[in-house]
C-alpha positions as CSV (number, residue, x, y, z in Angstrom):
1,M,-122.9,-20.6,96.2
2,T,-119.2,-20.7,95.3
3,T,-116.9,-17.8,95.9
4,P,-114.7,-16.7,93.1
5,P,-111.0,-17.6,93.5
6,I,-108.8,-14.9,95.0
7,P,-106.2,-13.8,92.5
8,Q,-102.7,-14.6,93.5
9,K,-100.2,-11.7,93.8
10,P,-97.4,-12.1,91.3
11,V,-94.2,-13.4,92.9
12,A,-91.2,-11.1,92.4
13,P,-88.3,-12.8,90.6
14,T,-85.2,-13.8,92.6
15,L,-82.3,-11.7,91.5
16,E,-78.9,-13.2,91.4
17,L,-75.8,-11.0,91.8
18,P,-72.8,-12.6,90.0
19,A,-69.7,-12.7,92.3
20,D,-67.6,-11.0,89.6
21,L,-70.0,-8.1,88.9
22,E,-68.2,-4.8,89.3
23,P,-70.2,-1.7,90.4
24,V,-70.0,1.2,88.0
25,Y,-70.0,4.9,89.0
26,A,-71.6,7.2,86.4
27,N,-72.1,10.9,86.4
28,L,-73.1,11.1,82.7
29,A,-75.8,9.3,80.8
30,R,-76.4,9.4,77.0
31,I,-79.8,8.4,75.8
32,A,-80.7,7.3,72.3
33,H,-83.7,5.5,70.8
34,S,-85.1,3.6,67.9
35,P,-88.8,2.8,67.4
36,S,-88.4,-0.4,69.4
37,D,-85.5,0.3,71.9
38,I,-84.1,2.9,74.2
39,V,-80.4,2.8,74.8
40,I,-78.8,4.4,77.9
41,D,-75.0,4.6,78.0
42,F,-73.5,5.3,81.4
43,A,-70.1,7.0,81.7
44,H,-67.8,8.8,84.2
45,L,-66.6,12.2,83.2
46,L,-63.6,13.5,85.2
47,P,-63.3,17.2,85.8
48,G,-61.1,18.8,83.1
49,E,-61.2,15.8,80.8
50,P,-62.8,16.2,77.4
51,R,-63.6,12.5,77.0
52,A,-65.6,10.0,79.0
53,K,-65.4,6.3,78.6
54,I,-68.7,4.4,78.5
55,S,-68.7,1.8,81.3
56,A,-72.2,0.3,80.9
57,R,-74.9,0.2,78.2
58,V,-78.5,-0.7,79.0
59,I,-80.9,-1.4,76.2
60,M,-84.6,-1.5,77.2
61,T,-88.0,-1.4,75.6
62,P,-89.9,1.9,75.8
63,L,-92.4,0.3,78.1
64,N,-89.7,-0.9,80.5
65,V,-88.1,2.5,80.4
66,K,-91.4,4.1,81.4
67,L,-91.8,1.6,84.2
68,L,-88.2,2.3,85.3
69,M,-89.0,6.1,85.3
70,R,-92.0,5.4,87.6
71,A,-89.8,3.3,89.9
72,L,-87.1,5.9,90.0
73,A,-89.6,8.7,90.7
74,D,-91.1,6.7,93.5
75,N,-87.7,5.9,95.1
76,L,-86.5,9.5,94.7
77,A,-89.6,10.7,96.4
78,R,-89.0,8.4,99.3
79,Y,-85.3,9.4,99.4
80,E,-86.3,13.1,99.6
81,A,-88.9,12.4,102.3
82,A,-86.1,10.8,104.4
83,F,-83.2,13.1,103.6
84,G,-84.7,16.4,102.3
85,E,-85.3,17.8,98.9
86,I,-82.5,17.6,96.3
87,Q,-81.9,21.1,95.0
88,I,-81.2,21.6,91.3
89,P,-79.3,24.8,90.5
90,T,-81.6,27.2,88.6
91,N,-79.1,29.8,87.4
92,S,-77.9,27.7,84.4
93,T,-78.8,24.5,82.6
94,L,-78.5,21.1,84.2
95,A,-75.9,20.2,81.5
96,D,-73.9,23.2,82.5
97,N,-73.9,22.2,86.1
98,L,-73.0,18.5,85.4
99,F,-70.6,18.9,82.6
100,K,-68.9,22.3,82.8
101,P,-65.1,22.3,82.5
102,F,-63.1,21.9,85.6
103,Q,-62.8,25.3,87.4
104,G,-59.8,24.5,89.6
105,P,-59.8,24.3,93.4
106,P,-62.4,26.2,95.3
107,P,-61.4,29.7,96.5
108,E,-59.9,29.9,99.9
109,P,-62.1,31.3,102.6
110,P,-61.3,34.9,103.7
111,K,-58.6,35.0,106.4
112,E,-59.6,36.3,109.8
113,P,-58.2,39.7,110.6
114,T,-55.1,39.6,112.8
115,K,-55.3,41.3,116.1
116,E,-52.4,43.7,116.6
């Protein structure tokens, strides 16, 4: 009696990080799609500025975006398990909280009463 072969686990690809790759900070993402692709533009919006320059564009298949969403959800769950739940403000829309115009410096805390 022969035993069936044990399936091999797929080997993860080796990722190479180019020496000249510059990290990009983004606090804004614009998403568009066609029947065959999903395009995600990443930008950094400065407070009080009406324009944001796109610094990276990622084009993926819908299947790969769905797999990315699953991976992000899994990693976010692990992050929250380690550091606590991320609170999303509920008194306005997410877009209002992320992209509202610059409001100026935060108010100063009340001063302690002076003892006379």
